[in-house]
C-alpha positions in Angstrom: 0.0 0.0 0.1 1.4 3.4 -1.2 2.2 5.9 1.8 -0.5 8.8 2.2 0.5 11.7 0.4 0.2 15.6 1.5 0.8 18.8 -0.5 3.2 21.3 0.7 5.0 24.3 -0.9 8.6 25.3 -0.3 9.4 29.0 -1.0 12.7 31.0 -1.2 13.6 34.6 -2.3 16.5 36.5 -3.2 16.7 40.3 -3.8 15.9 40.0 -7.5 14.1 36.5 -7.9 11.5 34.1 -5.8 10.7 30.4 -6.4 7.5 28.7 -5.2 7.8 25.0 -5.7 4.8 22.7 -5.0 5.3 19.1 -4.1 3.8 16.1 -2.8 5.7 14.4 -0.1 4.6 11.3 2.1 2.7 11.9 5.6 5.2 12.5 8.3 7.9 14.2 6.3 10.1 16.6 8.2 10.5 20.1 7.3 14.4 19.6 6.3 13.5 16.5 4.3 11.0 18.3 2.5 13.4 21.2 1.5 15.6 18.8 0.0 12.9 16.8 -1.9 12.0 20.0 -3.4 15.0 20.3 -5.6 15.4 23.9 -4.6 19.3 23.5 -4.9 18.8 23.2 -8.7 17.1 27.0 -8.7 19.6 28.3 -6.1 22.8 26.2 -6.0 24.5 28.8 -3.7 22.1 28.4 -1.0 23.4 26.5 2.0 20.3 24.5 2.9 22.0 22.8 5.9 22.3 26.2 7.6 19.4 28.5 6.6 16.6 29.1 9.2 13.4 27.5 7.9 9.7 28.7 9.1 6.2 27.9 8.3 3.9 30.7 7.6 6.3 33.2 8.9 7.1 31.4 12.0 10.6 30.0 12.4 10.7 26.2 13.1 13.5 25.7 16.0 14.2 22.1 14.9 13.2 21.4 11.2 14.8 17.8 11.3 12.2 16.9 13.8 9.0 19.1 12.6 6.5 17.0 10.8 4.6 18.7 8.2 0.9 19.0 7.8 -1.1 19.4 4.5 -0.9 22.8 2.8 2.1 24.0 4.9 4.4 26.5 3.2 8.0 26.2 4.2 9.9 29.4 3.7 13.7 29.2 3.6 15.1 32.4 5.3 18.2 34.4 4.2 20.6 35.7 6.8 20.1 39.4 7.6 22.6 41.8 6.3 22.1 44.2 9.3 20.6 44.0 12.9 17.4 45.6 12.7 17.6 46.6 16.4 21.1 48.1 15.8 19.5 49.9 12.5 16.4 51.4 14.4 19.1 52.8 17.1 21.0 54.5 14.5 18.2 56.2 12.7 16.9 57.3 16.3 20.2 58.9 16.8 20.7 60.4 13.3 16.9 61.9 14.0 17.7 63.4 17.4 20.9 65.3 16.2 18.8 66.6 13.1 16.4 68.0 15.7 18.9 69.1 18.0 20.4 71.1 15.1 17.1 72.8 14.0 16.4 74.3 17.4 16.3 77.9 17.5 19.0 79.3 19.6 
């Protein structure tokens, strides 16, 4: 008897390109196994799949090698951040404070 199959999606995007792959996997497939089965490496050979954070519908999966998929899940492969968002906000606030200070009447 064939294993029950579920439909899932794997998505990845770079600055200039995005790919959404739909695939059927056996029930009980893990997030990590589905990424490998998707063939995403053919589209993005430079992608370090073993190290990329993975998520489902915008929520990071803490252990993708253990998390089992449910029908309709969309697996997202996340790129590393170029800058820490907290640091960027802090620098922007400092810059705005300097501008306000310089614009104050004497």
